[in-house]
C-alpha positions as CSV (number, residue, x, y, z in Angstrom):
1,X,-217.5,158.3,-15.0
2,X,-214.5,156.7,-16.5
3,X,-211.3,158.2,-15.1
4,X,-209.1,157.3,-18.1
5,X,-208.8,159.2,-21.4
6,X,-210.3,157.2,-24.2
7,X,-212.9,157.0,-26.9
8,X,-215.3,154.2,-25.8
9,X,-217.8,152.9,-28.3
10,X,-220.4,150.2,-27.7
11,X,-221.6,148.0,-30.5
12,X,-224.6,145.8,-29.8
13,X,-225.0,143.3,-32.5
14,X,-228.7,142.5,-32.9
15,X,-228.3,139.4,-35.0
16,X,-229.4,135.7,-34.4
17,X,-226.9,133.7,-32.4
18,X,-224.3,131.4,-34.0
19,X,-221.6,129.2,-32.6
20,X,-218.4,131.0,-31.5
21,X,-215.7,130.1,-34.0
22,X,-212.2,129.8,-32.4
23,X,-210.3,130.5,-35.6
24,X,-209.3,134.2,-35.5
25,X,-207.9,134.6,-39.0
26,X,-208.1,133.0,-42.4
27,X,-204.7,131.3,-42.3
28,X,-205.3,128.8,-39.5
29,X,-204.6,131.1,-36.5
30,X,-206.4,130.0,-33.3
31,X,-207.6,131.9,-30.3
32,X,-204.8,133.1,-28.1
33,X,-204.3,135.2,-25.0
34,X,-204.8,138.9,-25.5
35,X,-201.7,140.7,-26.5
36,X,-200.2,143.4,-24.3
37,X,-201.2,146.9,-25.1
38,X,-198.8,148.6,-27.5
39,X,-197.2,151.9,-26.6
40,X,-198.7,154.9,-28.2
41,X,-196.3,157.2,-30.1
42,X,-195.8,160.6,-28.5
43,X,-197.6,163.4,-30.4
44,X,-195.5,165.8,-32.5
45,X,-194.5,169.0,-30.9
46,X,-196.8,170.4,-28.2
47,X,-199.9,168.8,-29.7
48,X,-202.2,167.2,-27.1
49,X,-204.1,164.2,-28.4
50,X,-207.9,164.5,-28.3
51,X,-209.9,161.7,-26.7
52,X,-213.6,161.1,-26.9
53,X,-216.3,158.5,-26.2
54,X,-218.7,157.0,-28.9
55,X,-220.5,153.9,-30.1
56,X,-222.3,152.1,-32.9
57,X,-225.1,149.6,-32.7
58,X,-226.1,146.6,-34.8
59,X,-229.9,146.5,-34.7
60,X,-230.9,143.7,-37.1
61,X,-231.5,146.2,-40.0
62,X,-227.8,146.5,-40.6
63,X,-226.3,147.1,-44.1
64,X,-224.8,144.1,-45.8
65,X,-221.5,143.9,-47.7
66,X,-219.9,141.2,-49.8
67,X,-217.1,140.0,-49.9
68,X,-215.7,140.4,-46.4
69,X,-212.1,141.3,-45.4
70,X,-209.4,138.7,-45.5
71,X,-207.9,138.2,-42.0
72,X,-204.1,137.8,-42.7
73,X,-203.2,137.3,-39.0
74,X,-200.8,140.2,-39.0
75,X,-201.6,143.7,-37.9
76,X,-201.3,146.4,-40.6
77,X,-201.1,144.0,-43.5
78,X,-202.5,145.3,-46.8
79,X,-206.2,144.9,-47.4
80,X,-207.6,142.0,-49.4
81,X,-211.0,140.5,-50.0
82,X,-212.3,137.0,-48.9
83,X,-215.3,134.8,-49.5
84,X,-218.8,136.0,-50.5
85,X,-222.2,136.1,-48.8
86,X,-224.1,138.5,-46.5
87,X,-221.8,140.2,-44.0
88,X,-223.3,142.9,-41.8
89,X,-221.4,146.0,-41.0
90,X,-221.6,149.3,-39.1
91,X,-219.4,152.4,-39.4
92,X,-218.2,155.0,-37.0
93,X,-217.0,158.2,-38.7
94,X,-214.5,160.4,-37.0
95,X,-211.9,163.1,-37.6
96,X,-208.2,162.3,-36.8
97,X,-206.6,165.0,-34.7
98,X,-203.3,166.8,-35.5
99,X,-201.0,164.3,-33.8
100,X,-200.7,161.9,-36.8
101,X,-201.3,158.8,-34.6
102,X,-204.3,156.9,-33.5
103,X,-204.6,154.4,-30.6
104,X,-207.0,151.6,-31.0
105,X,-208.2,149.2,-28.3
106,X,-211.0,146.7,-28.7
107,X,-213.0,144.2,-26.5
108,X,-215.6,142.3,-28.4
109,X,-217.2,140.9,-25.2
110,X,-220.0,138.4,-26.0
111,X,-219.4,138.7,-29.8
112,X,-216.2,136.7,-29.4
113,X,-214.2,136.1,-32.6
114,X,-217.1,137.1,-35.0
115,X,-216.3,140.8,-35.5
116,X,-213.5,142.3,-37.5
117,X,-212.3,145.9,-37.3
118,X,-210.7,148.0,-40.0
119,X,-210.0,151.7,-40.3
120,X,-210.3,153.7,-43.5
121,X,-210.1,157.3,-44.7
122,X,-213.6,158.5,-45.5
123,X,-215.7,157.4,-47.2
124,X,-216.1,153.6,-46.7
125,X,-217.3,152.0,-49.9
126,X,-219.1,148.6,-49.2
127,X,-218.9,147.9,-52.9
128,X,-215.1,148.2,-52.8
129,X,-214.2,147.4,-49.2
130,X,-210.4,147.9,-49.7
131,X,-210.9,151.5,-51.0
132,X,-209.3,154.0,-48.7
133,X,-208.1,151.2,-46.3
134,X,-205.6,152.3,-43.7
135,X,-205.3,149.5,-41.1
136,X,-206.7,146.3,-39.5
137,X,-205.5,144.1,-36.6
138,X,-205.3,141.2,-39.0
139,X,-207.3,138.9,-36.7
140,X,-210.7,138.9,-35.1
141,X,-209.3,138.5,-31.6
142,X,-211.6,139.3,-28.7
143,X,-209.3,141.9,-27.2
144,X,-206.4,143.8,-28.8
145,X,-204.7,147.2,-28.9
146,X,-202.4,148.9,-31.3
147,X,-201.2,152.4,-32.3
148,X,-201.0,153.4,-35.9
149,X,-199.9,156.3,-38.1
150,X,-202.8,158.2,-39.7
151,X,-203.0,161.4,-41.8
152,X,-203.6,164.3,-39.4
153,X,-206.9,166.2,-39.4
154,X,-208.5,163.8,-41.9
155,X,-212.1,162.4,-42.0
156,X,-211.9,158.7,-41.2
157,X,-214.2,155.7,-40.7
158,X,-214.0,152.7,-38.3
159,X,-215.7,149.7,-39.8
160,X,-217.0,146.8,-37.6
161,X,-218.0,143.9,-39.9
162,X,-219.2,140.4,-39.3
163,X,-217.0,137.4,-40.0
164,X,-219.6,134.7,-40.4
165,X,-222.0,134.6,-43.4
166,X,-224.9,135.0,-40.9
167,X,-226.4,138.5,-40.9
168,X,-228.9,137.8,-38.2
169,X,-226.6,137.0,-35.2
170,X,-227.2,138.5,-31.8
171,X,-224.3,139.6,-29.7
172,X,-222.8,142.6,-27.9
173,X,-222.2,145.3,-26.9
174,X,-218.7,145.6,-28.1
175,X,-216.4,148.3,-26.7
176,X,-213.6,150.0,-28.4
177,X,-211.3,152.9,-27.6
178,X,-209.8,155.4,-30.0
179,X,-207.1,157.8,-28.8
180,X,-206.5,160.7,-31.3
181,X,-209.9,161.8,-32.4
182,X,-210.7,165.5,-33.0
183,X,-214.2,166.6,-32.0
184,X,-214.0,170.4,-32.1
185,X,-212.5,170.8,-35.6
186,X,-213.7,173.8,-37.5
187,X,-212.1,172.9,-40.8
188,X,-211.9,170.0,-43.2
189,X,-214.6,168.0,-44.9
190,X,-216.6,166.1,-42.3
191,X,-214.9,168.0,-39.6
192,X,-217.9,169.5,-37.9
193,X,-218.5,166.6,-35.5
194,X,-219.5,168.4,-32.4
195,X,-218.9,167.4,-28.8
196,X,-221.9,165.9,-27.1
197,X,-222.6,167.2,-23.6
198,X,-225.2,165.6,-21.3
199,X,-228.5,167.3,-21.8
200,X,-229.5,166.3,-18.3
201,X,-227.2,168.9,-16.8
202,X,-229.1,171.6,-15.0
203,X,-228.2,174.9,-16.7
204,X,-228.4,177.7,-15.4
205,X,-226.5,178.1,-13.3
206,X,-223.4,178.2,-15.5
207,X,-221.4,175.0,-15.5
208,X,-217.7,174.5,-16.0
209,X,-216.8,171.4,-18.0
210,X,-213.3,170.2,-17.5
211,X,-211.3,169.4,-20.6
212,X,-209.7,166.4,-19.0
213,X,-209.5,164.3,-22.1
214,X,-208.9,167.2,-24.6
215,X,-212.4,166.5,-26.0
216,X,-213.2,170.2,-25.8
217,X,-210.1,171.3,-27.8
218,X,-211.0,173.5,-30.7
219,X,-208.8,173.1,-33.8
220,X,-208.8,175.1,-37.0
221,X,-206.6,175.5,-40.0
222,X,-205.0,178.9,-40.3
223,X,-206.6,179.1,-43.8
224,X,-203.9,181.7,-44.7
225,X,-200.2,181.5,-45.7
226,X,-197.9,184.0,-44.0
227,X,-194.8,185.8,-45.2
228,X,-191.7,185.9,-43.0
229,X,-192.2,188.4,-40.2
230,X,-195.9,189.0,-41.1
231,X,-198.3,189.7,-38.2
232,X,-202.0,188.9,-38.2
233,X,-204.6,188.7,-35.5
234,X,-206.9,185.7,-34.8
235,X,-210.3,185.6,-33.2
236,X,-212.3,182.6,-32.0
237,X,-215.9,183.2,-31.0
238,X,-218.1,180.5,-29.4
239,X,-221.4,182.1,-28.3
240,X,-223.1,180.1,-25.5
241,X,-219.8,179.0,-23.9
242,X,-216.9,180.9,-22.3
243,X,-213.2,180.2,-22.4
244,X,-212.2,179.4,-18.8
245,X,-209.0,180.6,-17.1
246,X,-206.1,178.5,-18.2
247,X,-207.1,178.5,-21.9
248,X,-204.1,178.4,-24.1
249,X,-203.4,178.3,-27.9
250,X,-200.9,175.9,-29.5
251,X,-199.6,175.8,-33.0
252,X,-198.7,172.8,-35.1
253,X,-196.5,174.5,-37.6
254,X,-192.8,175.6,-37.5
255,X,-191.6,176.7,-34.0
256,X,-190.3,180.0,-35.4
257,X,-193.9,181.2,-35.6
258,X,-195.1,182.9,-32.4
259,X,-198.5,183.0,-30.8
260,X,-199.1,186.2,-28.7
261,X,-200.9,186.6,-25.4
262,X,-204.5,185.3,-25.4
263,X,-207.0,188.0,-24.6
264,X,-210.7,187.6,-23.7
265,X,-210.3,184.6,-21.4
266,X,-213.5,184.4,-19.3
267,X,-215.7,185.5,-22.2
268,X,-217.1,183.8,-25.3
269,X,-214.4,185.2,-27.6
270,X,-210.6,185.2,-27.5
271,X,-208.2,187.0,-29.7
272,X,-204.4,186.9,-30.1
273,X,-201.6,187.7,-32.5
274,X,-199.7,185.4,-34.8
275,X,-196.2,186.4,-35.9
276,X,-194.6,184.5,-38.8
277,X,-191.1,183.3,-38.3
278,X,-188.2,182.4,-40.6
279,X,-190.3,179.4,-41.8
280,X,-193.7,181.1,-42.0
281,X,-197.0,179.4,-41.2
282,X,-199.0,178.0,-44.1
283,X,-202.7,177.7,-44.6
284,X,-202.8,174.0,-43.6
285,X,-201.1,174.6,-40.2
286,X,-203.4,174.2,-37.3
287,X,-204.3,176.2,-34.3
288,X,-205.5,174.3,-31.2
289,X,-207.3,175.9,-28.3
290,X,-207.3,173.9,-25.1
291,X,-208.7,174.6,-21.6
292,X,-212.0,174.2,-19.8
293,X,-215.3,175.6,-21.0
294,X,-218.0,177.4,-19.1
295,X,-221.5,176.7,-20.4
296,X,-223.9,179.5,-19.8
297,X,-227.0,178.2,-21.5
298,X,-228.3,174.8,-22.7
299,X,-228.3,175.7,-26.4
300,X,-226.2,174.6,-29.4
301,X,-222.7,176.2,-29.5
302,X,-221.1,177.0,-32.8
303,X,-217.7,178.5,-33.2
304,X,-216.2,180.9,-35.8
305,X,-212.5,181.6,-36.4
306,X,-211.4,184.7,-38.2
307,X,-207.9,186.1,-39.1
308,X,-207.7,189.9,-39.2
309,X,-205.4,192.7,-40.3
310,X,-205.5,194.7,-37.1
311,X,-206.0,193.8,-33.4
312,X,-209.0,196.1,-33.1
313,X,-210.8,194.2,-35.9
314,X,-210.0,190.9,-34.2
315,X,-211.4,192.2,-30.9
316,X,-214.6,193.5,-32.5
317,X,-215.2,190.5,-34.8
318,X,-217.3,190.7,-38.0
319,X,-216.2,190.8,-41.6
320,X,-214.2,194.1,-41.6
321,X,-210.5,193.3,-42.1
322,X,-211.0,189.6,-42.0
323,X,-208.7,187.7,-44.5
324,X,-209.7,184.1,-43.6
325,X,-212.4,182.3,-41.7
326,X,-213.7,178.9,-40.7
327,X,-216.6,177.8,-38.6
328,X,-218.5,174.7,-37.4
329,X,-220.6,173.0,-34.8
330,X,-218.9,172.8,-31.5
331,X,-221.2,171.6,-28.7
332,X,-224.5,169.9,-28.8
333,X,-226.6,168.8,-25.8
334,X,-227.7,165.2,-26.2
335,X,-229.5,162.5,-24.1
336,X,-227.2,160.3,-22.1
337,X,-229.5,157.3,-21.7
338,X,-232.0,155.5,-23.8
339,X,-234.7,152.8,-23.8
340,X,-235.4,150.8,-26.9
341,X,-237.7,147.8,-27.7
342,X,-235.7,145.3,-29.7
343,X,-238.5,142.9,-30.5
344,X,-242.2,142.7,-29.7
345,X,-243.4,139.3,-28.2
346,X,-246.7,137.6,-28.6
347,X,-247.2,134.6,-26.4
348,X,-250.5,132.9,-26.9
349,X,-252.6,131.7,-23.9
350,X,-253.9,128.3,-24.9
351,X,-257.6,127.5,-24.7
352,X,-256.7,123.8,-24.8
353,X,-254.6,124.0,-21.6
354,X,-255.3,121.5,-18.8
355,X,-258.1,122.8,-16.7
356,X,-258.6,125.7,-16.5
357,X,-258.5,126.9,-20.1
358,X,-255.8,129.6,-20.8
359,X,-253.7,128.5,-17.8
360,X,-250.6,127.9,-20.0
361,X,-249.2,129.0,-23.3
362,X,-249.2,127.5,-26.8
363,X,-246.0,125.4,-27.1
364,X,-243.6,127.1,-29.6
365,X,-240.8,129.5,-30.2
366,X,-239.1,131.3,-28.6
367,X,-239.6,129.6,-25.2
368,X,-240.7,126.1,-26.2
369,X,-242.2,125.9,-22.7
370,X,-246.0,126.1,-22.0
371,X,-245.3,127.7,-18.6
372,X,-243.1,130.6,-19.9
373,X,-244.1,133.4,-22.2
374,X,-241.7,136.0,-23.6
375,X,-243.5,139.3,-23.8
376,X,-240.8,141.3,-25.6
377,X,-237.2,142.3,-25.8
378,X,-235.7,145.7,-24.8
379,X,-232.4,147.5,-24.0
380,X,-231.8,150.2,-21.5
381,X,-228.6,151.9,-20.7
382,X,-226.3,154.7,-21.9
383,X,-227.1,156.2,-25.3
384,X,-223.9,154.8,-26.8
385,X,-224.7,151.3,-25.5
386,X,-228.3,151.3,-26.7
387,X,-228.5,153.5,-29.8
388,X,-224.9,154.1,-30.8
389,X,-223.2,157.5,-31.5
390,X,-221.1,159.5,-29.1
391,X,-221.7,159.1,-25.4
392,X,-222.1,162.6,-24.0
393,X,-219.6,164.0,-21.5
394,X,-220.3,165.5,-18.1
395,X,-218.7,168.1,-15.9
396,X,-215.4,166.2,-15.5
397,X,-215.0,165.9,-19.3
398,X,-215.5,162.1,-19.2
399,X,-218.3,160.1,-20.6
400,X,-221.3,160.3,-18.4
401,X,-222.5,157.0,-16.9
402,X,-225.8,155.8,-15.4
403,X,-224.2,155.9,-11.9
404,X,-223.8,159.7,-12.3
405,X,-227.4,160.1,-13.3
406,X,-229.6,157.5,-11.6
407,X,-230.6,157.1,-7.9
408,X,-231.1,153.6,-6.4
409,X,-234.9,154.0,-6.7
410,X,-234.9,154.3,-10.5
411,X,-237.2,151.6,-12.0
412,X,-238.4,150.1,-15.2
413,X,-242.2,149.9,-15.2
414,X,-244.1,147.5,-17.4
415,X,-247.9,148.0,-17.8
416,X,-250.2,145.1,-18.6
417,X,-252.1,142.3,-16.9
418,X,-249.8,140.2,-14.8
419,X,-252.5,139.0,-12.4
420,X,-252.3,135.3,-13.3
421,X,-248.5,135.1,-13.2
422,X,-246.4,133.2,-10.7
423,X,-243.4,135.3,-11.5
424,X,-242.5,138.2,-13.8
425,X,-238.8,138.4,-14.5
426,X,-236.0,139.6,-16.8
427,X,-234.0,137.1,-18.8
428,X,-230.9,137.6,-21.0
429,X,-232.1,134.6,-23.0
430,X,-234.8,134.9,-25.6
431,X,-236.3,131.5,-24.4
432,X,-236.6,132.9,-20.8
433,X,-234.5,130.0,-19.5
434,X,-232.6,132.2,-17.0
435,X,-233.8,134.6,-14.4
436,X,-231.7,137.8,-14.2
437,X,-234.1,139.7,-12.0
438,X,-237.6,139.2,-10.7
439,X,-240.1,142.1,-10.4
440,X,-240.3,143.8,-7.1
441,X,-244.1,143.6,-7.4
442,X,-246.7,142.8,-10.1
443,X,-250.4,142.7,-10.3
444,X,-253.2,143.0,-12.9
445,X,-252.0,146.5,-14.1
446,X,-248.2,146.6,-13.9
447,X,-244.9,145.0,-12.9
448,X,-242.1,147.1,-11.3
449,X,-238.3,146.4,-11.5
450,X,-236.0,148.6,-9.4
451,X,-232.7,148.8,-11.4
452,X,-231.0,151.8,-9.8
453,X,-227.9,152.8,-11.9
454,X,-227.7,149.4,-13.7
455,X,-228.2,148.9,-17.4
456,X,-230.3,146.2,-19.0
457,X,-228.8,145.5,-22.4
458,X,-230.6,142.9,-24.6
459,X,-233.0,141.8,-21.9
460,X,-236.4,140.0,-22.3
461,X,-239.5,140.3,-20.2
462,X,-240.8,136.9,-19.2
463,X,-244.2,135.8,-17.8
464,X,-244.3,132.6,-15.8
465,X,-247.8,131.0,-15.7
466,X,-249.3,130.5,-12.3
467,X,-252.1,128.0,-13.0
468,X,-254.9,130.5,-13.3
469,X,-256.3,131.7,-16.7
470,X,-253.9,134.0,-18.4
471,X,-255.7,137.1,-19.5
472,X,-255.1,138.8,-22.9
473,X,-253.3,142.1,-22.5
474,X,-251.0,144.6,-24.2
475,X,-247.8,145.5,-22.5
476,X,-245.6,148.6,-22.5
477,X,-242.2,149.4,-21.0
478,X,-241.2,152.8,-19.5
479,X,-238.4,154.2,-17.4
480,X,-239.3,155.9,-14.1
481,X,-236.0,157.7,-13.2
482,X,-234.9,159.3,-10.0
483,X,-232.0,161.7,-10.2
484,X,-228.8,160.8,-8.2
485,X,-228.3,164.5,-7.8
486,X,-231.3,166.7,-8.7
487,X,-229.3,169.9,-8.3
488,X,-226.9,168.8,-11.1
489,X,-229.0,166.4,-13.3
490,X,-232.6,166.6,-14.3
491,X,-233.5,163.1,-15.6
492,X,-236.7,162.5,-17.6
493,X,-238.7,159.3,-18.3
494,X,-238.4,157.2,-21.4
495,X,-241.5,155.6,-22.9
496,X,-244.0,154.0,-22.5
497,X,-243.1,151.9,-25.6
498,X,-245.1,149.1,-26.9
499,X,-243.4,145.9,-25.9
500,X,-245.7,143.1,-26.9
501,X,-249.0,141.4,-26.2
502,X,-250.5,138.2,-24.8
503,X,-253.4,136.9,-26.8
504,X,-255.8,134.0,-26.5
505,X,-256.5,131.5,-29.1
506,X,-260.2,131.1,-28.2
507,X,-263.2,132.7,-29.7
508,X,-264.1,136.4,-29.7
509,X,-267.5,137.6,-30.9
510,X,-268.9,141.1,-31.0
511,X,-272.3,142.7,-31.4
512,X,-271.4,146.3,-32.3
513,X,-274.9,147.7,-31.5
514,X,-277.1,145.7,-29.1
515,X,-280.4,147.6,-28.2
516,X,-282.7,147.0,-25.3
517,X,-285.7,149.2,-26.2
518,X,-288.9,149.1,-24.1
519,X,-291.5,146.5,-25.3
520,X,-288.9,144.6,-27.4
521,X,-287.1,141.3,-26.6
522,X,-283.3,141.4,-27.2
523,X,-281.3,138.2,-27.0
524,X,-277.7,136.9,-27.2
525,X,-277.5,133.4,-28.6
526,X,-274.3,131.3,-28.4
527,X,-273.9,127.8,-29.9
528,X,-271.2,125.2,-29.2
529,X,-270.6,122.3,-31.6
530,X,-267.7,120.9,-29.6
531,X,-267.7,118.0,-27.2
532,X,-266.9,120.1,-24.0
533,X,-268.9,122.7,-22.1
534,X,-267.3,126.1,-22.7
535,X,-267.2,129.2,-20.4
536,X,-268.0,132.6,-21.9
537,X,-267.5,136.1,-20.6
538,X,-269.1,139.3,-21.8
539,X,-267.6,142.8,-21.8
540,X,-269.9,145.8,-22.2
541,X,-269.0,149.1,-23.8
542,X,-271.1,152.2,-24.0
543,X,-271.1,155.7,-25.5
544,X,-269.4,158.5,-23.6
545,X,-271.7,159.6,-20.8
546,X,-273.9,156.6,-20.9
547,X,-273.4,154.7,-17.6
548,X,-274.6,151.1,-18.1
549,X,-275.5,148.8,-15.2
550,X,-274.8,145.1,-15.8
551,X,-275.3,141.6,-14.3
552,X,-274.8,138.0,-15.3
553,X,-271.8,138.6,-17.6
554,X,-270.5,135.0,-17.4
555,X,-271.9,131.6,-18.1
556,X,-271.5,128.3,-19.9
557,X,-272.3,127.1,-23.4
558,X,-273.1,123.4,-23.1
559,X,-271.3,120.8,-25.3
560,X,-273.3,120.4,-28.5
561,X,-275.8,122.9,-27.3
562,X,-277.1,126.5,-27.3
563,X,-277.3,129.2,-24.7
564,X,-279.9,132.0,-25.0
565,X,-279.4,135.1,-22.8
566,X,-282.2,137.7,-22.5
567,X,-280.3,141.0,-22.6
568,X,-282.5,142.8,-20.1
569,X,-281.1,140.4,-17.5
570,X,-277.5,141.4,-18.5
571,X,-278.0,145.1,-19.4
572,X,-280.0,146.2,-16.4
573,X,-279.8,150.0,-16.6
574,X,-278.7,153.0,-18.7
575,X,-278.3,156.7,-18.0
576,X,-278.8,157.5,-21.7
577,X,-280.1,155.5,-24.8
578,X,-280.6,151.8,-24.0
579,X,-277.9,150.4,-26.3
580,X,-274.4,149.0,-25.9
581,X,-271.6,147.1,-27.6
582,X,-271.1,143.5,-26.5
583,X,-267.8,141.7,-26.7
584,X,-268.0,138.0,-25.9
585,X,-265.0,135.8,-25.2
586,X,-265.5,132.0,-25.2
587,X,-262.9,129.6,-24.0
588,X,-263.2,127.4,-27.0
589,X,-261.6,126.9,-30.4
590,X,-262.8,129.5,-32.9
591,X,-264.4,126.9,-35.2
592,X,-266.7,125.5,-32.5
593,X,-268.6,128.7,-31.4
594,X,-271.1,130.8,-33.3
595,X,-273.0,133.9,-32.0
596,X,-276.2,135.7,-32.8
597,X,-277.8,139.0,-31.7
598,X,-281.6,139.0,-32.0
599,X,-284.3,141.6,-31.4
600,X,-288.0,140.8,-31.5
601,X,-291.2,142.9,-31.6
602,X,-293.6,140.6,-29.7
603,X,-296.6,142.6,-30.8
604,X,-296.0,142.3,-34.5
605,X,-293.9,139.1,-34.5
606,X,-291.2,140.7,-36.5
607,X,-287.6,139.8,-35.6
608,X,-284.1,140.7,-36.7
609,X,-281.1,138.4,-36.5
610,X,-277.5,139.7,-36.7
611,X,-274.6,137.2,-36.9
612,X,-272.0,138.4,-34.4
613,X,-268.8,139.5,-36.0
614,X,-265.3,138.2,-35.3
615,X,-263.1,141.3,-34.7
616,X,-260.4,141.7,-37.3
617,X,-262.1,139.4,-39.8
618,X,-265.1,141.5,-41.1
């Protein structure tokens, strides 16, 4: 868990790669060392700034805007437009807290200088990108930090947009930190953005979540304007959570207004008096409730604030005597980790390989290597890093990480036929040119990679040919997790997800119904118009409950010749009706092979010929 108080967001740009431009603005500025972090202004009064963790992901289906932002080279310059084209973007909506300041810190990691950050008051309009603009760094530096003034308690949007006119670039994840984001706000448009808590927490028993980054603060407008000396009684009710000892209430209005003792600590409802001073509280002034929270059940938590005439009414709750109210979503349990397929692969085993057939792949994208096949791309890691959105917090109030959840024996398991491979490995390159990790083991049913608490962002599964015929197979990926602490976290699997398939470019023929009745002759006929002998293999399928005995399932079709197989030598026994489906694979180009199923009545001389079908073409 991160031990610093920040909002961390990960952006994975799922776009095709482009060269890293060194120009960081549109006025000739060049890449330079990262600037020192700027000091963050102190919050007004007693207000504690709220800090959370979140993320957004570019997945290749990103929205497009045009024009893009002009990069002036100076932080905080007014917004202006630049160029035209297809510029991908993603947004992260948030609510500013009551401090009136926002800390921003960015690291673009592998995306380099190709992403630009702006902040707007909500909503962001891609058709008018400067509408509601508040701030930008002015340059697309790889790292920077700044502190800016924002309107308190206001819905806002962070926009990450591409600099190049190239909407299919792949890079990321990007990380950014925002300091000054309200999560538990019960008032204001767009304010009900709940705190995400790790759903893997084992509850019951009750769990205390530390409010170490003020993420669990609850804020609400008074929603009522006082007269000098007026006294009202506030109630805050959050069924499903309890206010832990140490909970306190602060007020953002004039200091002459007084908050009374907080009653009900240790339960799911607190109540207290508000006494207006010489400069009385107004409806827009904010109450902020801090402190730790005790979660008593794993269910959504919503909070309701009410302002009452009398203390007994505030203690009881309900509508009687209530003069103002707000409510909203407060806590939601959400998954902390995710597995996602980013692209399905389809390497083709080549019938024209040097002997034997299918021992290498067809030369072509993405590997351009006949000995390497890319089966598919995937990402595994924290939810924020893989899917975007808020990264859930755990018991210490910080963003939960894989090291909190996963034991060293956690593995990614890929099903499929790897029996002919010399190696099965992860690569961070789509062309499989680098080996990030080889499988612990692999065979004709699966490959297993022990990953422990490590993430695998933007990885590819690679199959290295081993010289034997590569078999056609479909592949899946799944997570087999082992909890780092089963008494605290219950971790569940992810997947299996379809990852890709290896196919063969030879010939496949099928006789959907081949019968072998008594006193009839049944035959399989294969012809080869090519100049090489070709090997065939037959797979037999039967109806449920019909156990079929087989023999002589392989053979050779001679060059320029014909092979006739009497089916009673292949289908040697049945426990039910004497019929089956035959699927014949021939290691030859499709145009050179034809097949026929024939049944003959020798007594009458009648015969029936059925041209074998090519699956997927009839």
